N, CA, C, O and the ligand as a Tripos MOL2 file, in Angstrom:
@<TRIPOS>MOLECULE
protein
  309   307    78     0     0
PROTEIN
NO_CHARGES

@<TRIPOS>ATOM
      1 N          30.3910    4.9630    0.8650 N.3       1 MET1
      2 CA         30.5900    4.1890    2.2480 C.3       1 MET1
      3 C          31.9480    4.6180    2.7310 C.2       1 MET1
      4 O          32.9050    4.4840    1.9690 O.2       1 MET1
      5 N          32.1070    5.1090    3.9000 N.am      2 ASN2
      6 CA         33.3350    5.4160    4.5150 C.3       2 ASN2
      7 C          34.0310    4.0620    5.2120 C.2       2 ASN2
      8 O          33.5230    2.9410    5.1710 O.2       2 ASN2
      9 N          35.2350    4.3780    5.8290 N.am      3 ASP3
     10 CA         35.9790    3.0440    6.1990 C.3       3 ASP3
     11 C          35.2930    2.5700    7.3340 C.2       3 ASP3
     12 O          35.1050    1.3610    7.4730 O.2       3 ASP3
     13 N          34.8700    3.4530    8.2210 N.am      4 ARG4
     14 CA         34.2710    3.1080    9.5270 C.3       4 ARG4
     15 C          32.9830    2.1190    9.1230 C.2       4 ARG4
     16 O          32.8630    0.9920    9.6040 O.2       4 ARG4
     17 N          32.1980    2.6010    8.3320 N.am      5 GLN5
     18 CA         30.8750    2.0310    7.9900 C.3       5 GLN5
     19 C          31.1470    0.6990    7.1820 C.2       5 GLN5
     20 O          30.4000   -0.2770    7.2480 O.2       5 GLN5
     21 N          32.2560    0.7580    6.4390 N.am      6 ARG6
     22 CA         32.8260   -0.6820    5.8040 C.3       6 ARG6
     23 C          33.1320   -1.7910    6.8480 C.2       6 ARG6
     24 O          32.7570   -2.9630    6.7950 O.2       6 ARG6
     25 N          33.9350   -1.1570    7.8720 N.am      7 THR7
     26 CA         34.5120   -1.9520    8.9830 C.3       7 THR7
     27 C          33.3730   -2.6340    9.6380 C.2       7 THR7
     28 O          33.4500   -3.8360    9.8970 O.2       7 THR7
     29 N          32.1760   -1.8400    9.9610 N.am      8 ILE8
     30 CA         31.0270   -2.3210   10.8150 C.3       8 ILE8
     31 C          30.4400   -3.4370    9.8480 C.2       8 ILE8
     32 O          30.1830   -4.5710   10.2510 O.2       8 ILE8
     33 N          30.2630   -3.0500    8.6310 N.am      9 GLN9
     34 CA         29.4980   -3.8820    7.7700 C.3       9 GLN9
     35 C          30.2910   -5.3480    7.5820 C.2       9 GLN9
     36 O          29.6070   -6.3700    7.6150 O.2       9 GLN9
     37 N          31.4950   -5.4240    7.4180 N.am     10 GLN10
     38 CA         32.2810   -6.4270    7.2970 C.3      10 GLN10
     39 C          32.3380   -7.3320    8.5910 C.2      10 GLN10
     40 O          32.5820   -8.5360    8.5230 O.2      10 GLN10
     41 N          32.1040   -6.6900    9.7280 N.am     11 ARG11
     42 CA         32.1320   -7.4260   10.8560 C.3      11 ARG11
     43 C          30.6040   -8.1590   11.0370 C.2      11 ARG11
     44 O          30.5290   -9.2910   11.5150 O.2      11 ARG11
     45 N          29.5550   -7.5060   10.6650 N.am     12 ALA12
     46 CA         28.4060   -8.0950   10.4040 C.3      12 ALA12
     47 C          28.2550   -9.1180    9.4810 C.2      12 ALA12
     48 O          27.6650  -10.1660    9.7410 O.2      12 ALA12
     49 N          28.7590   -8.8590    8.4260 N.am     13 CYS13
     50 CA         28.7180   -9.7490    7.2010 C.3      13 CYS13
     51 C          29.2450  -11.2570    7.8120 C.2      13 CYS13
     52 O          28.6500  -12.3130    7.5980 O.2      13 CYS13
     53 N          30.4210  -11.1290    8.5730 N.am     14 ARG14
     54 CA         31.0060  -12.3330    8.9440 C.3      14 ARG14
     55 C          30.2150  -13.2090    9.9410 C.2      14 ARG14
     56 O          30.2520  -14.4380   10.0030 O.2      14 ARG14
     57 N          29.4310  -12.2950   10.7740 N.am     15 ARG15
     58 CA         28.6950  -13.0190   11.8450 C.3      15 ARG15
     59 C          27.4230  -13.4790   11.1540 C.2      15 ARG15
     60 O          26.9540  -14.5120   11.6330 O.2      15 ARG15
     61 N          26.8960  -13.0550   10.3450 N.am     16 LYS16
     62 CA         25.7780  -13.3220    9.7480 C.3      16 LYS16
     63 C          25.5890  -14.2540    8.7300 C.2      16 LYS16
     64 O          26.4870  -14.3410    7.8920 O.2      16 LYS16
     65 N          24.4950  -15.0510    8.6170 N.am     17 ARG17
     66 CA         24.1030  -16.0950    7.7040 C.3      17 ARG17
     67 C          23.8310  -15.5410    6.3400 C.2      17 ARG17
     68 O          23.1840  -14.4960    6.2700 O.2      17 ARG17
     69 N          24.2130  -16.0680    5.3560 N.am     18 LYS18
     70 CA         24.0780  -15.7260    4.0320 C.3      18 LYS18
     71 C          22.9460  -16.1670    3.2730 C.2      18 LYS18
     72 O          22.8820  -17.3820    3.0850 O.2      18 LYS18
     73 N          22.0730  -15.4760    2.8140 N.am     19 TYR19
     74 CA         20.8560  -15.7980    2.2170 C.3      19 TYR19
     75 C          20.6180  -15.2930    0.6960 C.2      19 TYR19
     76 O          21.1760  -14.2660    0.3080 O.2      19 TYR19
     77 N          19.8480  -15.9800   -0.0760 N.am     20 THR20
     78 CA         19.3230  -15.2730   -1.3300 C.3      20 THR20
     79 C          18.4090  -14.4200   -0.9590 C.2      20 THR20
     80 O          17.9310  -14.4980    0.1730 O.2      20 THR20
     81 N          18.0400  -13.5230   -1.7890 N.am     21 GLU21
     82 CA         17.0880  -12.5470   -1.7680 C.3      21 GLU21
     83 C          15.6100  -13.3100   -1.2720 C.2      21 GLU21
     84 O          15.0300  -12.9670   -0.2420 O.2      21 GLU21
     85 N          15.2120  -14.1780   -1.9990 N.am     22 ALA22
     86 CA         13.9880  -14.6350   -1.8220 C.3      22 ALA22
     87 C          13.8470  -15.5810   -0.2950 C.2      22 ALA22
     88 O          12.7550  -15.7150    0.2580 O.2      22 ALA22
     89 N          15.1260  -16.1860    0.2530 N.am     23 GLN23
     90 CA         15.0570  -16.8010    1.3050 C.3      23 GLN23
     91 C          15.1150  -15.7120    2.4340 C.2      23 GLN23
     92 O          14.4470  -15.8450    3.4590 O.2      23 GLN23
     93 N          15.9410  -14.6210    2.2180 N.am     24 ALA24
     94 CA         15.8620  -13.5390    3.4690 C.3      24 ALA24
     95 C          14.5300  -13.0520    3.5390 C.2      24 ALA24
     96 O          13.9970  -13.0090    4.6490 O.2      24 ALA24
     97 N          13.9090  -12.6800    2.5370 N.am     25 ARG25
     98 CA         12.6160  -11.9510    2.4560 C.3      25 ARG25
     99 C          11.4350  -12.8770    3.1600 C.2      25 ARG25
    100 O          10.5030  -12.4870    3.8640 O.2      25 ARG25
    101 N          11.7610  -14.2010    2.7560 N.am     26 ALA26
    102 CA         10.6000  -15.1570    3.3110 C.3      26 ALA26
    103 C          10.9450  -15.1690    4.9460 C.2      26 ALA26
    104 O          10.0660  -15.1390    5.8080 O.2      26 ALA26
    105 N          12.0920  -15.2070    5.1680 N.am     27 LYS27
    106 CA         12.4950  -15.4070    6.5580 C.3      27 LYS27
    107 C          12.0320  -14.2260    7.4570 C.2      27 LYS27
    108 O          11.6680  -14.4230    8.6160 O.2      27 LYS27
    109 N          12.0570  -12.9150    6.8510 N.am     28 VAL28
    110 CA         11.7990  -11.7450    7.7530 C.3      28 VAL28
    111 C          10.1770  -11.6820    7.9620 C.2      28 VAL28
    112 O           9.6340  -11.2190    8.9650 O.2      28 VAL28
    113 N           9.4520  -12.2790    6.7360 N.am     29 ARG29
    114 CA          8.0000  -12.2720    6.7710 C.3      29 ARG29
    115 C           7.5610  -13.1120    7.8930 C.2      29 ARG29
    116 O           6.6740  -12.8080    8.6900 O.2      29 ARG29
    117 N           8.3240  -14.3050    7.8900 N.am     30 GLN30
    118 CA          7.8610  -15.4110    8.9080 C.3      30 GLN30
    119 C           8.3690  -14.8760   10.3430 C.2      30 GLN30
    120 O           7.6550  -15.2210   11.2850 O.2      30 GLN30
    121 N           9.3920  -14.1560   10.6250 N.am     31 ILE31
    122 CA          9.7000  -13.7940   11.8880 C.3      31 ILE31
    123 C           9.0180  -12.5700   12.3560 C.2      31 ILE31
    124 O           8.6850  -12.4600   13.5360 O.2      31 ILE31
    125 N           8.7780  -11.5710   11.4130 N.am     32 ASN32
    126 CA          7.8250  -10.5170   11.8890 C.3      32 ASN32
    127 C           6.3980  -10.9460   12.0850 C.2      32 ASN32
    128 O           5.6300  -10.2690   12.7700 O.2      32 ASN32
    129 N           6.0410  -12.0320   11.5090 N.am     33 ALA33
    130 CA          4.6970  -12.1780   11.7380 C.3      33 ALA33
    131 C           4.5360  -12.5970   13.3530 C.2      33 ALA33
    132 O           3.4540  -12.5040   13.9330 O.2      33 ALA33
    133 N           5.6340  -13.0210   13.9300 N.am     34 GLN34
    134 CA          5.6650  -13.2620   15.5890 C.3      34 GLN34
    135 C           6.0790  -12.0690   16.3090 C.2      34 GLN34
    136 O           6.6300  -12.0910   17.4090 O.2      34 GLN34
    137 N           5.7770  -10.9830   15.6160 N.am     35 GLY35
    138 CA          6.0980   -9.6420   16.4800 C.3      35 GLY35
    139 C           7.3050   -9.0580   16.5930 C.2      35 GLY35
    140 O           7.5520   -8.2060   17.4470 O.2      35 GLY35
    141 N           8.3150   -9.5740   15.5470 N.am     36 GLU36
    142 CA          9.5620   -9.0010   15.5500 C.3      36 GLU36
    143 C           9.6790   -7.7840   14.4780 C.2      36 GLU36
    144 O           8.7520   -7.6020   13.6890 O.2      36 GLU36
    145 N          10.7000   -7.0490   14.4630 N.am     37 PHE37
    146 CA         10.9930   -6.1340   13.5460 C.3      37 PHE37
    147 C          12.2270   -6.2210   12.7150 C.2      37 PHE37
    148 O          13.1380   -5.4260   12.9440 O.2      37 PHE37
    149 N          12.3330   -7.0230   11.8660 N.am     38 LEU38
    150 CA         13.6030   -7.3790   11.1540 C.3      38 LEU38
    151 C          13.4930   -6.9240    9.7260 C.2      38 LEU38
    152 O          12.4130   -6.5620    9.2600 O.2      38 LEU38
    153 N          14.4350   -6.9390    9.1380 N.am     39 ARG39
    154 CA         14.5140   -6.5200    7.6780 C.3      39 ARG39
    155 C          15.6850   -7.2250    6.7480 C.2      39 ARG39
    156 O          16.7930   -7.5010    7.2070 O.2      39 ARG39
    157 N          15.3460   -7.4470    5.5580 N.am     40 ALA40
    158 CA         16.2530   -8.0330    4.7060 C.3      40 ALA40
    159 C          17.0190   -7.2300    4.0050 C.2      40 ALA40
    160 O          16.4330   -6.4000    3.3110 O.2      40 ALA40
    161 N          18.4450   -7.2500    3.9920 N.am     41 TYR41
    162 CA         19.0830   -6.2650    2.9740 C.3      41 TYR41
    163 C          20.2290   -6.9900    2.2740 C.2      41 TYR41
    164 O          20.7830   -8.0430    2.5910 O.2      41 TYR41
    165 N          20.4570   -6.1430    1.2070 N.am     42 LYS42
    166 CA         21.7350   -6.8250    0.3410 C.3      42 LYS42
    167 C          22.9950   -6.3530    1.0120 C.2      42 LYS42
    168 O          23.1040   -5.2010    1.4310 O.2      42 LYS42
    169 N          23.8430   -7.1600    1.0980 N.am     43 CYS43
    170 CA         25.2460   -6.9070    1.6360 C.3      43 CYS43
    171 C          26.1120   -6.3270    0.7240 C.2      43 CYS43
    172 O          26.3650   -6.8610   -0.3550 O.2      43 CYS43
    173 N          26.6030   -5.2230    1.0990 N.am     44 GLN44
    174 CA         27.6410   -4.7630    0.2290 C.3      44 GLN44
    175 C          28.9880   -5.3700    0.3230 C.2      44 GLN44
    176 O          29.8610   -5.0490   -0.4830 O.2      44 GLN44
    177 N          29.1880   -6.1770    1.2060 N.am     45 ILE45
    178 CA         30.5610   -6.8480    1.3020 C.3      45 ILE45
    179 C          30.4520   -8.1800    0.4980 C.2      45 ILE45
    180 O          31.3620   -8.4950   -0.2690 O.2      45 ILE45
    181 N          29.4800   -8.8740    0.6460 N.am     46 CYS46
    182 CA         29.6670  -10.2510    0.1200 C.3      46 CYS46
    183 C          28.6370  -10.4220   -1.0620 C.2      46 CYS46
    184 O          28.7200  -11.4390   -1.7500 O.2      46 CYS46
    185 N          27.7100   -9.5150   -1.3200 N.am     47 GLY47
    186 CA         26.8370   -9.5770   -2.2910 C.3      47 GLY47
    187 C          25.4900  -10.4370   -2.0760 C.2      47 GLY47
    188 O          24.5310  -10.4670   -2.8470 O.2      47 GLY47
    189 N          25.6360  -11.1560   -0.8120 N.am     48 GLY48
    190 CA         24.4140  -12.0040   -0.5370 C.3      48 GLY48
    191 C          23.4700  -11.0250    0.2980 C.2      48 GLY48
    192 O          23.5920   -9.8000    0.2800 O.2      48 GLY48
    193 N          22.5370  -11.7050    1.0110 N.am     49 TRP49
    194 CA         21.5270  -11.2210    1.6340 C.3      49 TRP49
    195 C          21.5160  -11.4700    3.2420 C.2      49 TRP49
    196 O          21.6070  -12.6240    3.6620 O.2      49 TRP49
    197 N          21.4180  -10.5250    4.0050 N.am     50 HIS50
    198 CA         21.2690  -10.8780    5.5320 C.3      50 HIS50
    199 C          20.1590  -10.2130    5.9810 C.2      50 HIS50
    200 O          19.5500   -9.3260    5.3830 O.2      50 HIS50
    201 N          19.8770  -10.7620    7.2570 N.am     51 ILE51
    202 CA         18.7210  -10.1930    7.9420 C.3      51 ILE51
    203 C          19.1880   -9.4650    9.3150 C.2      51 ILE51
    204 O          19.8780  -10.0860   10.1240 O.2      51 ILE51
    205 N          18.8890   -8.4690    9.4880 N.am     52 GLY52
    206 CA         19.1050   -7.4240   10.6410 C.3      52 GLY52
    207 C          18.1390   -6.7620   11.4050 C.2      52 GLY52
    208 O          17.0420   -6.5770   10.8760 O.2      52 GLY52
    209 N          18.3270   -6.3800   12.5120 N.am     53 HIS53
    210 CA         17.1370   -5.5950   13.1460 C.3      53 HIS53
    211 C          16.9180   -4.2830   12.4390 C.2      53 HIS53
    212 O          17.8360   -3.7010   11.8620 O.2      53 HIS53
    213 N          15.7430   -3.8500   12.4910 N.am     54 CYS54
    214 CA         15.5610   -2.4920   11.9700 C.3      54 CYS54
    215 C          16.1570   -1.1540   12.6910 C.2      54 CYS54
    216 O          16.6480   -1.3080   13.8100 O.2      54 CYS54
    217 N          16.1450   -0.0680   12.2100 N.am     55 ARG55
    218 CA         16.6540    1.0380   12.9400 C.3      55 ARG55
    219 C          15.2890    1.6350   13.8540 C.2      55 ARG55
    220 O          14.1410    1.4330   13.4580 O.2      55 ARG55
    221 N          15.5430    2.2800   14.9320 N.am     56 ARG56
    222 CA         14.4800    2.4050   15.6950 C.3      56 ARG56
    223 C          13.4720    3.2800   15.0610 C.2      56 ARG56
    224 O          12.3320    3.1980   15.5190 O.2      56 ARG56
    225 N          13.7050    4.1700   14.0100 N.am     57 GLU57
    226 CA         12.8070    4.8530   13.4460 C.3      57 GLU57
    227 C          11.8310    3.9460   12.3590 C.2      57 GLU57
    228 O          10.6280    4.0940   12.1440 O.2      57 GLU57
    229 N          12.5920    3.1510   11.8720 N.am     58 ALA58
    230 CA         11.8400    1.9850   11.1910 C.3      58 ALA58
    231 C          10.7590    1.0600   11.9520 C.2      58 ALA58
    232 O           9.6230    0.7570   11.5880 O.2      58 ALA58
    233 N          11.4300    0.7240   13.0660 N.am     59 ARG59
    234 CA         10.6580   -0.1810   14.0150 C.3      59 ARG59
    235 C           9.2960    0.7100   14.4270 C.2      59 ARG59
    236 O           8.1990    0.1520   14.4720 O.2      59 ARG59
    237 N           9.4320    1.9730   14.6900 N.am     60 LEU60
    238 CA          8.3970    2.8260   14.9980 C.3      60 LEU60
    239 C           7.2470    2.8130   14.0080 C.2      60 LEU60
    240 O           6.0840    2.5340   14.2970 O.2      60 LEU60
    241 N           7.7390    3.1750   12.7110 N.am     61 HIS61
    242 CA          7.0470    3.0490   11.7420 C.3      61 HIS61
    243 C           6.2010    1.9040   11.3800 C.2      61 HIS61
    244 O           5.0010    1.9550   11.1110 O.2      61 HIS61
    245 N           7.0050    0.7950   11.4030 N.am     62 MET62
    246 CA          6.3670   -0.5360   11.3770 C.3      62 MET62
    247 C           5.3260   -0.8890   12.3360 C.2      62 MET62
    248 O           4.2730   -1.4450   12.0240 O.2      62 MET62
    249 N           5.6500   -0.5580   13.4690 N.am     63 ALA63
    250 CA          4.8140   -0.6930   14.6660 C.3      63 ALA63
    251 C           3.3430    0.0610   14.5960 C.2      63 ALA63
    252 O           2.2790   -0.3630   15.0470 O.2      63 ALA63
    253 N           3.5900    1.2820   13.9100 N.am     64 PHE64
    254 CA          2.4170    2.1820   13.5830 C.3      64 PHE64
    255 C           1.6110    1.6610   12.4630 C.2      64 PHE64
    256 O           0.3820    1.7100   12.5060 O.2      64 PHE64
    257 N           2.2210    1.1870   11.5140 N.am     65 ASN65
    258 CA          1.4300    0.5690   10.4830 C.3      65 ASN65
    259 C           0.6640   -0.7090   10.9220 C.2      65 ASN65
    260 O          -0.4840   -0.9560   10.5540 O.2      65 ASN65
    261 N           1.5000   -1.5990   11.8490 N.am     66 ARG66
    262 CA          0.6260   -2.8110   12.3320 C.3      66 ARG66
    263 C          -0.7670   -2.1720   13.2200 C.2      66 ARG66
    264 O          -1.9300   -2.5370   13.0470 O.2      66 ARG66
    265 N          -0.3740   -1.3100   14.0300 N.am     67 LEU67
    266 CA         -1.6050   -0.9420   14.7320 C.3      67 LEU67
    267 C          -2.7620   -0.2840   13.8020 C.2      67 LEU67
    268 O          -3.9500   -0.5640   13.9630 O.2      67 LEU67
    269 N          -2.3510    0.5080   12.9350 N.am     68 ASP68
    270 CA         -3.1980    0.8360   11.8210 C.3      68 ASP68
    271 C          -4.1220   -0.0820   11.2440 C.2      68 ASP68
    272 O          -5.3480    0.0030   11.1750 O.2      68 ASP68
    273 N          -3.2870   -1.0440   10.8080 N.am     69 ARG69
    274 CA         -3.9480   -2.2380   10.1690 C.3      69 ARG69
    275 C          -4.8940   -3.0090   11.1910 C.2      69 ARG69
    276 O          -6.0150   -3.4160   10.8850 O.2      69 ARG69
    277 N          -4.4300   -3.1280   12.1800 N.am     70 GLU70
    278 CA         -5.3910   -3.6990   13.1460 C.3      70 GLU70
    279 C          -6.6460   -3.1780   13.6630 C.2      70 GLU70
    280 O          -7.6080   -3.8260   14.0740 O.2      70 GLU70
    281 N          -6.4610   -1.5430   13.5640 N.am     71 ARG71
    282 CA         -7.6070   -0.8230   13.9680 C.3      71 ARG71
    283 C          -8.5920   -0.8720   12.6160 C.2      71 ARG71
    284 O          -9.8180   -0.9600   12.6870 O.2      71 ARG71
    285 N          -7.8750   -0.8040   11.4510 N.am     72 ARG72
    286 CA         -8.9410   -0.9470   10.1910 C.3      72 ARG72
    287 C          -9.6770   -2.3190   10.2130 C.2      72 ARG72
    288 O         -10.7860   -2.3630    9.6810 O.2      72 ARG72
    289 N          -9.2300   -3.2890   10.7030 N.am     73 MET73
    290 CA         -9.7370   -4.6740   10.7800 C.3      73 MET73
    291 C         -10.8410   -4.7120   11.7780 C.2      73 MET73
    292 O         -11.8610   -5.3720   11.5790 O.2      73 MET73
    293 N         -10.6150   -3.9230   12.9750 N.am     74 GLU74
    294 CA        -11.5830   -4.0230   13.8270 C.3      74 GLU74
    295 C         -12.7410   -3.2590   13.6290 C.2      74 GLU74
    296 O         -13.8390   -3.5540   14.1010 O.2      74 GLU74
    297 N         -12.4440   -2.0370   12.7610 N.am     75 ALA75
    298 CA        -13.7320   -1.1810   12.5480 C.3      75 ALA75
    299 C         -13.6010   -0.9760   10.9740 C.2      75 ALA75
    300 O         -12.9500   -0.0650   10.4630 O.2      75 ALA75
    301 N         -14.3140   -1.9560   10.2720 N.am     76 PRO76
    302 CA        -14.2900   -1.9480    8.8180 C.3      76 PRO76
    303 C         -15.1550   -0.4920    8.3050 C.2      76 PRO76
    304 O         -16.1040   -0.0220    8.9330 O.2      76 PRO76
    305 N         -14.6740   -0.0020    7.2190 N.am     77 ALA77
    306 CA        -15.6420    1.4540    6.8590 C.3      77 ALA77
    307 C         -16.7820    0.7770    6.4390 C.2      77 ALA77
    308 O         -17.7740    1.4060    6.0710 O.2      77 ALA77
    309 ZN         27.6600  -10.0740    3.7770 Zn       78 ZN78
@<TRIPOS>BOND
     1     1     2 1
     2     2     3 1
     3     3     4 2
     4     3     5 am
     5     5     6 1
     6     6     7 1
     7     7     8 2
     8     7     9 am
     9     9    10 1
    10    10    11 1
    11    11    12 2
    12    11    13 am
    13    13    14 1
    14    14    15 1
    15    15    16 2
    16    15    17 am
    17    17    18 1
    18    18    19 1
    19    19    20 2
    20    19    21 am
    21    21    22 1
    22    22    23 1
    23    23    24 2
    24    23    25 am
    25    25    26 1
    26    26    27 1
    27    27    28 2
    28    27    29 am
    29    29    30 1
    30    30    31 1
    31    31    32 2
    32    31    33 am
    33    33    34 1
    34    34    35 1
    35    35    36 2
    36    35    37 am
    37    37    38 1
    38    38    39 1
    39    39    40 2
    40    39    41 am
    41    41    42 1
    42    42    43 1
    43    43    44 2
    44    43    45 am
    45    45    46 1
    46    46    47 1
    47    47    48 2
    48    47    49 am
    49    49    50 1
    50    50    51 1
    51    51    52 2
    52    51    53 am
    53    53    54 1
    54    54    55 1
    55    55    56 2
    56    55    57 am
    57    57    58 1
    58    58    59 1
    59    59    60 2
    60    59    61 am
    61    61    62 1
    62    62    63 1
    63    63    64 2
    64    63    65 am
    65    65    66 1
    66    66    67 1
    67    67    68 2
    68    67    69 am
    69    69    70 1
    70    70    71 1
    71    71    72 2
    72    71    73 am
    73    73    74 1
    74    74    75 1
    75    75    76 2
    76    75    77 am
    77    77    78 1
    78    78    79 1
    79    79    80 2
    80    79    81 am
    81    81    82 1
    82    82    83 1
    83    83    84 2
    84    83    85 am
    85    85    86 1
    86    86    87 1
    87    87    88 2
    88    87    89 am
    89    89    90 1
    90    90    91 1
    91    91    92 2
    92    91    93 am
    93    93    94 1
    94    94    95 1
    95    95    96 2
    96    95    97 am
    97    97    98 1
    98    98    99 1
    99    99   100 2
   100    99   101 am
   101   101   102 1
   102   102   103 1
   103   103   104 2
   104   103   105 am
   105   105   106 1
   106   106   107 1
   107   107   108 2
   108   107   109 am
   109   109   110 1
   110   110   111 1
   111   111   112 2
   112   111   113 am
   113   113   114 1
   114   114   115 1
   115   115   116 2
   116   115   117 am
   117   117   118 1
   118   118   119 1
   119   119   120 2
   120   119   121 am
   121   121   122 1
   122   122   123 1
   123   123   124 2
   124   123   125 am
   125   125   126 1
   126   126   127 1
   127   127   128 2
   128   127   129 am
   129   129   130 1
   130   130   131 1
   131   131   132 2
   132   131   133 am
   133   133   134 1
   134   134   135 1
   135   135   136 2
   136   135   137 am
   137   137   138 1
   138   138   139 1
   139   139   140 2
   140   139   141 am
   141   141   142 1
   142   142   143 1
   143   143   144 2
   144   143   145 am
   145   145   146 1
   146   146   147 1
   147   147   148 2
   148   147   149 am
   149   149   150 1
   150   150   151 1
   151   151   152 2
   152   151   153 am
   153   153   154 1
   154   154   155 1
   155   155   156 2
   156   155   157 am
   157   157   158 1
   158   158   159 1
   159   159   160 2
   160   159   161 am
   161   161   162 1
   162   162   163 1
   163   163   164 2
   164   163   165 am
   165   165   166 1
   166   166   167 1
   167   167   168 2
   168   167   169 am
   169   169   170 1
   170   170   171 1
   171   171   172 2
   172   171   173 am
   173   173   174 1
   174   174   175 1
   175   175   176 2
   176   175   177 am
   177   177   178 1
   178   178   179 1
   179   179   180 2
   180   179   181 am
   181   181   182 1
   182   182   183 1
   183   183   184 2
   184   183   185 am
   185   185   186 1
   186   186   187 1
   187   187   188 2
   188   187   189 am
   189   189   190 1
   190   190   191 1
   191   191   192 2
   192   191   193 am
   193   193   194 1
   194   194   195 1
   195   195   196 2
   196   195   197 am
   197   197   198 1
   198   198   199 1
   199   199   200 2
   200   199   201 am
   201   201   202 1
   202   202   203 1
   203   203   204 2
   204   203   205 am
   205   205   206 1
   206   206   207 1
   207   207   208 2
   208   207   209 am
   209   209   210 1
   210   210   211 1
   211   211   212 2
   212   211   213 am
   213   213   214 1
   214   214   215 1
   215   215   216 2
   216   215   217 am
   217   217   218 1
   218   218   219 1
   219   219   220 2
   220   219   221 am
   221   221   222 1
   222   222   223 1
   223   223   224 2
   224   223   225 am
   225   225   226 1
   226   226   227 1
   227   227   228 2
   228   227   229 am
   229   229   230 1
   230   230   231 1
   231   231   232 2
   232   231   233 am
   233   233   234 1
   234   234   235 1
   235   235   236 2
   236   235   237 am
   237   237   238 1
   238   238   239 1
   239   239   240 2
   240   239   241 am
   241   241   242 1
   242   242   243 1
   243   243   244 2
   244   243   245 am
   245   245   246 1
   246   246   247 1
   247   247   248 2
   248   247   249 am
   249   249   250 1
   250   250   251 1
   251   251   252 2
   252   251   253 am
   253   253   254 1
   254   254   255 1
   255   255   256 2
   256   255   257 am
   257   257   258 1
   258   258   259 1
   259   259   260 2
   260   259   261 am
   261   261   262 1
   262   262   263 1
   263   263   264 2
   264   263   265 am
   265   265   266 1
   266   266   267 1
   267   267   268 2
   268   267   269 am
   269   269   270 1
   270   270   271 1
   271   271   272 2
   272   271   273 am
   273   273   274 1
   274   274   275 1
   275   275   276 2
   276   275   277 am
   277   277   278 1
   278   278   279 1
   279   279   280 2
   280   279   281 am
   281   281   282 1
   282   282   283 1
   283   283   284 2
   284   283   285 am
   285   285   286 1
   286   286   287 1
   287   287   288 2
   288   287   289 am
   289   289   290 1
   290   290   291 1
   291   291   292 2
   292   291   293 am
   293   293   294 1
   294   294   295 1
   295   295   296 2
   296   295   297 am
   297   297   298 1
   298   298   299 1
   299   299   300 2
   300   299   301 am
   301   301   302 1
   302   302   303 1
   303   303   304 2
   304   303   305 am
   305   305   306 1
   306   306   307 1
   307   307   308 2
@<TRIPOS>SUBSTRUCTURE
     1 MET1         2 RESIDUE 1 A MET
     2 ASN2         6 RESIDUE 1 A ASN
     3 ASP3        10 RESIDUE 1 A ASP
     4 ARG4        14 RESIDUE 1 A ARG
     5 GLN5        18 RESIDUE 1 A GLN
     6 ARG6        22 RESIDUE 1 A ARG
     7 THR7        26 RESIDUE 1 A THR
     8 ILE8        30 RESIDUE 1 A ILE
     9 GLN9        34 RESIDUE 1 A GLN
    10 GLN10       38 RESIDUE 1 A GLN
    11 ARG11       42 RESIDUE 1 A ARG
    12 ALA12       46 RESIDUE 1 A ALA
    13 CYS13       50 RESIDUE 1 A CYS
    14 ARG14       54 RESIDUE 1 A ARG
    15 ARG15       58 RESIDUE 1 A ARG
    16 LYS16       62 RESIDUE 1 A LYS
    17 ARG17       66 RESIDUE 1 A ARG
    18 LYS18       70 RESIDUE 1 A LYS
    19 TYR19       74 RESIDUE 1 A TYR
    20 THR20       78 RESIDUE 1 A THR
    21 GLU21       82 RESIDUE 1 A GLU
    22 ALA22       86 RESIDUE 1 A ALA
    23 GLN23       90 RESIDUE 1 A GLN
    24 ALA24       94 RESIDUE 1 A ALA
    25 ARG25       98 RESIDUE 1 A ARG
    26 ALA26      102 RESIDUE 1 A ALA
    27 LYS27      106 RESIDUE 1 A LYS
    28 VAL28      110 RESIDUE 1 A VAL
    29 ARG29      114 RESIDUE 1 A ARG
    30 GLN30      118 RESIDUE 1 A GLN
    31 ILE31      122 RESIDUE 1 A ILE
    32 ASN32      126 RESIDUE 1 A ASN
    33 ALA33      130 RESIDUE 1 A ALA
    34 GLN34      134 RESIDUE 1 A GLN
    35 GLY35      138 RESIDUE 1 A GLY
    36 GLU36      142 RESIDUE 1 A GLU
    37 PHE37      146 RESIDUE 1 A PHE
    38 LEU38      150 RESIDUE 1 A LEU
    39 ARG39      154 RESIDUE 1 A ARG
    40 ALA40      158 RESIDUE 1 A ALA
    41 TYR41      162 RESIDUE 1 A TYR
    42 LYS42      166 RESIDUE 1 A LYS
    43 CYS43      170 RESIDUE 1 A CYS
    44 GLN44      174 RESIDUE 1 A GLN
    45 ILE45      178 RESIDUE 1 A ILE
    46 CYS46      182 RESIDUE 1 A CYS
    47 GLY47      186 RESIDUE 1 A GLY
    48 GLY48      190 RESIDUE 1 A GLY
    49 TRP49      194 RESIDUE 1 A TRP
    50 HIS50      198 RESIDUE 1 A HIS
    51 ILE51      202 RESIDUE 1 A ILE
    52 GLY52      206 RESIDUE 1 A GLY
    53 HIS53      210 RESIDUE 1 A HIS
    54 CYS54      214 RESIDUE 1 A CYS
    55 ARG55      218 RESIDUE 1 A ARG
    56 ARG56      222 RESIDUE 1 A ARG
    57 GLU57      226 RESIDUE 1 A GLU
    58 ALA58      230 RESIDUE 1 A ALA
    59 ARG59      234 RESIDUE 1 A ARG
    60 LEU60      238 RESIDUE 1 A LEU
    61 HIS61      242 RESIDUE 1 A HIS
    62 MET62      246 RESIDUE 1 A MET
    63 ALA63      250 RESIDUE 1 A ALA
    64 PHE64      254 RESIDUE 1 A PHE
    65 ASN65      258 RESIDUE 1 A ASN
    66 ARG66      262 RESIDUE 1 A ARG
    67 LEU67      266 RESIDUE 1 A LEU
    68 ASP68      270 RESIDUE 1 A ASP
    69 ARG69      274 RESIDUE 1 A ARG
    70 GLU70      278 RESIDUE 1 A GLU
    71 ARG71      282 RESIDUE 1 A ARG
    72 ARG72      286 RESIDUE 1 A ARG
    73 MET73      290 RESIDUE 1 A MET
    74 GLU74      294 RESIDUE 1 A GLU
    75 ALA75      298 RESIDUE 1 A ALA
    76 PRO76      302 RESIDUE 1 A PRO
    77 ALA77      306 RESIDUE 1 A ALA
    78 ZN78       309 GROUP 0 **** ****
């Protein structure tokens, strides 16, 4: 991690709520079920877990998976 990345992470860490891994994952599941694209990640700064928005590529990937899942449910093999 370079200095710039560390500065960005420190800033995010101070702003964000700290969770345990289980709390963060449960929260993300709950929020994503309402159509959001969040992810839980382990913080390099404080060692806790935070919730953040997915990067664009990840969002697209998740959106595709969701559509694919829905399509399968509508037309079972
Ligand atoms: Zn942190």
